[in-house]
C-alpha positions in Angstrom: 17.3 3.8 -6.9 15.9 2.9 -3.5 16.7 -0.7 -2.6 13.8 -2.9 -1.6 14.2 -4.3 1.9 15.0 -8.0 2.1 11.7 -8.8 3.9 9.7 -7.4 1.0 11.8 -9.3 -1.5 11.0 -12.5 0.4 7.3 -11.7 0.3 7.5 -11.1 -3.5 9.3 -14.4 -3.9 6.6 -16.3 -1.9 3.8 -14.6 -3.9 5.4 -15.7 -7.1 5.8 -19.2 -5.7 2.1 -19.3 -4.9 1.1 -17.9 -8.3 3.2 -20.6 -10.0 1.5 -23.3 -8.0 -1.9 -21.9 -8.7 -1.2 -21.5 -12.4 -0.2 -25.2 -12.5 -3.5 -26.1 -10.9 -5.8 -23.8 -13.1 -6.4 -23.9 -16.8 -4.8 -20.5 -17.6 -6.0 -20.6 -21.2 -9.5 -20.2 -19.9 -8.5 -16.8 -18.4 -7.1 -14.8 -21.4 -4.5 -12.0 -20.9 -5.8 -8.4 -20.8 -3.7 -5.4 -21.5 -3.8 -2.6 -19.0 -2.7 1.0 -19.4 -0.6 3.1 -17.0 -3.0 4.8 -14.6 -5.9 2.5 -15.3 -7.9 1.5 -12.2 -8.5 -2.3 -12.2 -10.5 -2.5 -9.0 -12.5 0.4 -7.6 -13.2 1.4 -4.1 -16.4 -0.4 -3.0 -16.0 -3.3 -5.5 -16.3 -6.8 -4.2 -13.9 -8.5 -6.6 -15.1 -11.8 -8.2 -11.6 -12.2 -9.6 -8.0 -11.2 -8.7 -5.4 -10.0 -11.3 -2.3 -12.2 -11.9 0.3 -9.8 -13.2 2.1 -11.0 -16.4 3.9 -7.7 -17.0 3.9 -4.2 -15.5 3.2 -3.3 -11.9 0.1 -2.8 -9.9 -0.1 -0.6 -6.8 -2.6 -0.2 -4.0 -4.3 3.1 -3.2 -6.2 3.3 0.1 -9.3 5.6 0.5 -9.3 7.9 3.5 -12.9 9.1 3.5 -13.2 12.8 2.6 -9.4 13.1 2.6 -9.0 11.4 -0.8 -6.8 8.4 -1.4 -3.1 7.6 -0.7 -0.6 5.2 -2.2 0.5 2.6 0.3 3.8 0.7 0.2 2.2 -2.4 -1.4 2.7 -3.3 -5.1 2.6 -6.3 -7.3 5.0 -7.1 -10.1 5.2 -9.6 -12.9 4.5 -13.2 -11.6 2.5 -12.0 -8.6 -1.2 -12.1 -7.8 -2.6 -8.8 -6.4 -3.6 -9.8 -2.9 -4.2 -7.5 0.0 -6.4 -8.1 3.1 -9.1 -5.6 2.0 -9.9 -7.7 -1.1 -11.0 -10.6 1.1 -13.2 -8.6 3.4 -16.9 -9.3 3.5 -17.5 -5.5 3.6 -17.1 -3.1 0.7 -13.4 -2.6 0.1 -11.7 0.8 0.6 -8.9 0.4 -1.8 -8.2 0.8 -5.5 -5.8 -1.4 -7.5 -4.2 0.7 -10.1 -1.8 0.0 -12.9 1.4 1.9 -12.1 2.7 1.2 -15.6 1.5 -0.4 -18.8 1.2 -4.2 -18.6 -0.8 -7.4 -18.9 -2.9 -9.2 -16.4 -5.0 -12.4 -16.2 -8.2 -12.3 -14.1 -8.4 -15.4 -11.9 -11.8 -16.1 -10.4 -11.8 -16.1 -6.6 -14.0 -19.2 -6.6 -11.4 -21.1 -8.7 -8.6 -19.8 -6.4 -10.4 -20.9 -3.3 -11.2 -24.3 -4.8 -7.6 -24.9 -5.8 -6.4 -23.9 -2.3 -8.9 -26.1 -0.5 -8.4 -29.1 -2.8 -4.6 -29.1 -3.5 -2.0 -29.1 -0.7 0.7 -28.0 -3.2 -1.3 -24.8 -3.7 -2.2 -24.2 0.0 1.4 -24.5 1.3 2.9 -21.6 -0.6 -0.2 -19.5 0.2 0.3 -20.1 3.9 4.0 -19.2 3.6 3.2 -16.0 1.8 0.5 -14.9 4.3 2.8 -15.7 7.2 5.6 -13.6 5.7 3.2 -10.7 5.1 2.2 -10.9 8.8 5.8 -10.7 9.8 6.4 -7.7 7.6 3.4 -5.9 9.1 4.6 -6.7 12.6 8.1 -5.5 11.8 6.9 -2.2 10.3 4.7 -1.6 13.4 7.6 -2.3 15.8 10.0 0.0 13.9 7.4 2.7 13.8 6.6 2.6 17.5 10.3 2.6 18.5 11.0 5.8 16.5 11.2 9.1 18.4 8.2 11.4 18.5 9.8 14.0 16.2 10.7 11.3 13.6 7.2 9.9 13.6 5.6 13.3 13.3 8.0 14.3 10.5 7.4 11.1 8.7 3.6 11.7 8.7 4.1 15.2 7.3 6.4 14.0 4.6 4.0 11.3 3.7 1.3 13.9 3.2 3.3 16.1 0.9 4.6 13.2 -1.1 1.2 13.1 -2.8 1.2 16.8 -3.8 2.3 18.2 -7.1 6.0 18.7 -7.4 7.1 22.1 -6.1 10.1 24.3 -6.3 12.8 24.0 -3.7 11.9 25.7 -0.4 8.2 25.9 -1.4 5.7 25.3 1.3 3.0 22.6 1.2 -0.1 23.3 3.2 -1.5 20.3 5.0 -5.1 20.8 6.2 -5.2 18.3 9.1 -6.2 19.0 12.6 -3.8 18.3 15.5 -6.0 15.4 16.5 -5.6 13.8 13.1 -1.9 14.4 13.0 -1.5 13.0 16.5 -3.6 9.9 15.6 -1.6 9.2 12.5 1.7 9.6 14.3 0.5 7.6 17.3 1.5 10.3 19.8 -0.4 12.4 22.4 -1.5 16.0 21.6 1.1 17.5 24.0 3.9 15.5 22.4 2.7 16.4 18.9 2.7 20.1 19.8 6.2 19.9 21.2 7.4 18.1 18.0 5.8 20.7 15.7 7.3 23.6 17.7 10.7 21.9 17.4 10.2 21.5 13.6 9.2 25.1 13.3 12.3 26.2 15.1 14.3 24.2 12.6 12.6 26.0 9.8 11.0 22.8 8.4 7.3 23.8 9.1 5.2 26.9 9.6 2.3 26.6 12.0 -1.0 28.4 11.2 -4.6 28.3 12.2 -6.0 24.9 11.1 -3.0 23.9 9.0 0.7 23.1 8.9 2.9 24.3 6.1 5.8 21.9 5.3 8.9 23.0 3.4 9.5 21.1 0.2 12.7 19.1 0.2 
């Protein structure tokens, strides 16, 4: 099993700390538990949530919508004791994410108005929220720094692997065809077009990809 990095563990701890403080401030019996099934979408793309789910059991995950390219799981999830909070849920614009149950569980829907009132009126609720948000910011900055310091080949390969991770399982050595332009790949990897071309040609020489017109075929691992 892949071990979770210490930074993410700290973020989870702080989320649970905030949820405990909030639960102490709110009359939870007023917000009854709701069972959720694995694969059930709790919040849909475009929804402006009036309430956020507090996870009592199970796990929720975030799927980001990428326009016509479908949706992708991102490395953000919420386990028992955590409130599903990501920046898109607090945007004034329609959100571009789904919150989906990764496994069967139970949630309580806490109204945003009640959360905001508790945070603004009770310092014991505001403090853990600030610590949680500060930790999340540190995690984002750390991921960005690590990403930008990786070599061009590693960044391009990581983008390609991330794309095929969402395909159906395939036999060993099968090829996954990714229909992305070079401009799209370069943008996602944060590299220039010439450097992208060099990296792709190097990966092709290694037998990891096959380059065609308008697509890249990636060998299954």
